[in-house]
Structure formats: C-alpha cells, structure tokens
C-alpha positions in Angstrom: 75.3 158.7 50.4 74.7 155.1 51.5 77.0 154.0 54.4 78.6 150.6 54.1 77.3 147.8 56.3 78.7 147.7 59.8 80.5 144.4 59.0 82.5 146.1 56.3 83.3 149.1 58.5 84.7 146.8 61.2 86.7 144.6 58.9 89.7 146.9 58.8 90.0 147.4 62.6 89.3 143.7 63.2 92.1 142.7 60.8 94.5 145.1 62.5 93.6 143.7 65.9 94.1 140.2 64.6 97.5 141.1 63.2 98.5 142.8 66.4 97.4 139.7 68.4 99.4 137.4 66.1 102.5 139.6 66.4 102.2 139.7 70.2 101.8 136.0 70.4 104.9 135.5 68.3 107.0 137.9 70.4 105.8 136.7 73.8 105.3 133.0 73.3 106.7 131.6 70.0 110.0 133.5 69.7 111.3 132.8 73.2 110.7 129.1 72.7 112.6 129.1 69.4 115.5 131.1 70.8 115.9 128.9 73.9 114.8 125.5 72.7 116.0 122.8 75.0 117.9 125.2 77.3 117.2 125.9 80.9 116.7 129.4 82.2 120.0 129.2 83.9 121.8 128.1 80.7 120.2 130.9 78.8 121.2 133.6 81.2 124.7 132.3 82.0 127.8 133.5 80.2 129.5 130.9 78.0 132.9 130.6 76.4 132.7 132.3 73.0 130.5 135.2 74.2 133.6 137.5 73.6 133.3 136.9 69.9 130.3 139.4 69.8 130.5 141.4 73.0 127.3 143.5 72.6 124.8 141.3 70.6 121.5 142.6 69.4 120.3 139.0 68.9 121.2 135.9 70.9 120.0 132.4 71.1 120.9 129.5 73.4 119.8 126.0 72.5 120.7 122.7 74.1 120.2 119.0 74.2 121.2 116.2 76.6 123.3 113.5 74.9 123.6 110.1 76.6 127.3 109.9 75.9 130.4 111.5 77.4 132.0 114.6 75.9 134.8 112.6 74.4 132.2 110.8 72.2 130.5 114.0 71.1 133.5 116.1 70.3 134.6 114.2 67.1 131.2 114.9 65.5 131.6 118.6 66.2 135.2 118.9 65.0 134.4 117.5 61.6 131.6 120.0 60.9 131.4 121.6 57.4 130.5 121.0 53.8 132.8 118.6 52.2 133.7 117.3 55.7 131.2 115.7 58.1 128.3 118.0 57.1 126.0 119.8 59.4 123.7 116.9 60.6 120.6 118.9 59.7 118.2 118.7 56.7 120.6 117.9 53.9 117.7 118.1 51.4 116.9 121.7 52.2 120.6 122.7 52.3 121.3 121.1 49.0 118.2 122.8 47.5 120.0 126.0 48.3 123.1 124.7 46.5 125.3 124.1 49.5 126.3 120.6 48.6 125.9 119.3 52.1 126.2 115.6 53.0 126.0 114.7 56.7 128.3 111.8 57.7 127.0 108.9 59.8 130.5 108.0 61.0 133.5 109.7 62.5 135.9 110.7 59.7 139.6 110.5 60.9 140.8 112.8 58.2 138.7 115.7 59.6 139.6 115.4 63.3 142.0 118.3 63.4 140.6 121.9 63.7 142.6 124.9 64.8 142.0 128.6 65.3 142.3 130.3 61.9 140.9 127.4 60.0 137.6 127.8 58.1 134.6 125.6 58.4 133.1 125.5 54.9 129.4 126.2 54.5 129.4 125.4 50.8 130.9 122.4 49.0 134.2 122.8 47.1 132.2 123.1 43.9 130.4 126.2 45.1 131.5 129.7 46.1 134.2 130.1 48.8 131.9 130.6 51.8 132.9 129.5 55.3 133.0 130.6 58.9 136.3 131.1 60.6 137.3 129.1 63.7 137.9 131.5 66.6 138.3 129.4 69.7 139.1 125.7 70.2 139.3 123.9 73.6 139.5 120.3 72.6 136.7 118.2 74.0 134.7 121.2 75.3 134.5 124.4 73.2 134.3 125.1 69.5 133.8 128.8 68.7 133.1 130.1 65.2 132.6 133.7 64.0 133.5 136.7 62.0 132.2 139.6 60.1 129.8 138.9 57.3 128.9 141.1 54.4 125.2 140.4 54.0 125.4 141.4 50.3 127.7 138.6 49.4 127.5 136.1 52.3 131.3 136.2 52.7 132.6 135.9 56.3 136.0 136.9 57.4 137.7 137.2 60.8 136.4 140.2 62.8 138.3 143.4 62.5 138.6 145.8 59.6 134.9 145.7 59.1 133.8 146.3 55.5 132.2 149.5 54.5 128.5 149.3 54.2 126.1 146.8 55.9 127.7 144.1 58.0 126.8 141.4 60.5 129.1 140.4 63.4 128.4 136.8 64.3 129.5 134.3 66.9 128.5 130.6 67.0 129.8 128.5 69.9 129.3 124.9 70.8 130.0 124.0 74.5 130.1 120.5 75.9 129.3 120.3 79.6 129.6 116.8 81.3 126.6 115.9 83.4 128.0 112.7 84.8 130.3 110.0 83.5 127.7 108.9 80.9 126.0 112.1 79.6 126.7 115.5 78.2 124.9 118.8 77.7 125.6 120.2 74.3 124.9 124.0 74.2 124.8 126.0 71.0 124.9 129.8 71.4 124.7 132.3 68.6 125.2 136.1 69.0 124.7 138.7 66.3 125.3 142.4 66.0 124.7 144.4 62.8 124.9 147.8 61.2 123.0 149.7 60.1 119.9 149.0 62.2 117.8 148.4 59.1 119.7 145.1 58.6 117.8 143.8 61.6 114.5 144.3 59.9 115.4 141.5 57.5 117.7 139.5 59.8 115.3 138.9 62.6 112.1 137.6 60.8 114.1 135.6 58.3 117.1 134.3 60.1 115.6 133.4 63.5 112.9 130.9 62.3 115.2 129.4 59.7 118.1 129.0 62.1 115.8 127.4 64.7 114.5 124.8 62.2 118.0 123.9 61.0 119.8 124.1 64.4 117.3 122.1 66.3 117.6 119.3 63.7 121.4 119.6 63.9 121.5 119.2 67.7 119.3 116.2 67.4 121.4 114.8 64.6 124.6 115.0 66.7 122.7 113.5 69.6 121.6 110.4 67.7 125.0 109.9 66.1 126.9 110.3 69.4 124.5 107.8 71.1 125.1 105.3 68.3 121.6 105.4 66.9 122.6 106.6 63.5 121.3 109.6 61.5 
C-alpha cells in the first residue's frame, strides 16, 4: 500500500496545532481586552454597586470611558435608555436589522428623565414583542442597575426570584458614574452573568461576549460624544 506524502500526513496535526494556537490567542490576548475595554486593572478588580444583582457570576465584564463632562451632564443620557425612549446609542442599523426598532436620540428627552426601581427599560420598540430589562437599582446621578432572570428560549427577562424551570440566565448590568474632577467623569459599565445548566455557557460565551463588546463599546462612545456636546 502506498503511503500518502508526508505533507498530507502532517496536514491534520498542523491544522489542530493552528486551531489550538488561535484558541489560546483568543483566551489569553483577545478576550481579556474585550472584557476590560477602557477599564483600568483597579476598576476591573474593584467591587461596584450592582454586583449584588448576580452574586456569583460565571461571566463578568467591566468597560469604561472618560467623559469630559460632569456626572450631572452624563446622567440624563443614561436615564432615558431604551427602545422607544432615548435608544441605546450604539449601532442602530444593526439593532434594527434584528427588529428591535431602535432609534438613538441626539438630545435629552425631558419626558424620559424619570426612572425608578421596578420600571422596565424596553429593548424592543412598542411594535415588537414585550422584551425589556427591569430596573433594580437607582442612585440618581451615579448608579443605574438593570437585571433579572432571562429565559434564553424566549428572551423574556423578569425580576430575579422564582426562576423558571429549565435553562435560565441571571444577568446584571450596571452603569456607574465616578467624578474625576469638576469637569470629567468615568463611566463604568459592568455586566455579570450566571446560568444553568452549564451547557448554556457553551453558547453564551462565544456568541454573547464578542457581540456585547462591539455594541457596548459603541454605546459608551456614543454617550461620551453626546454628553460632551459633539453629537452622535
């Protein structure tokens, strides 16, 4: 029997090595930068208000941006978040391709400046399904915490407690404004996830983490440009 050429015999092992190298590069270099974009090591490690929404996360990200405006000028943009409200200040075109009906405002909307614990920030326009994320913590001018229990089969999110039977995702998403001086602010965004069963993570990590990074990075920059008076 003729043996295949050495180049063919090596193709499989070389492909496996290349895949392993790519995976290692993602885990060691790319993923940490996505999860901690803009945040310092101290900000990433420090506890933040809203961490109590998911006490033992299997996934966590902390992203941040410096805004050349005081917290009082940033807060109005946060409090009007949501579809049918101020939008999410991210890539409207991509969000609307998914049917979310998102339109990011380029001005402060007085009619959406009140947000309380128990309210829901809509993630889909009023013409779509009733999907939103509950408000769990509000400290006017400094902390906006969102979160709940999501059924990954339907996308429905409800306040934590009385978790549905079957797969579920516990999520917390908190925005924290930290004054740097009288003229600038650090805007930190922290997300924390827990899930069950463990198999949910096999889908959640490779899909959610890159997508969330792309959209949230743009969101933080969108808030920054608006709060600084530079427009969308």
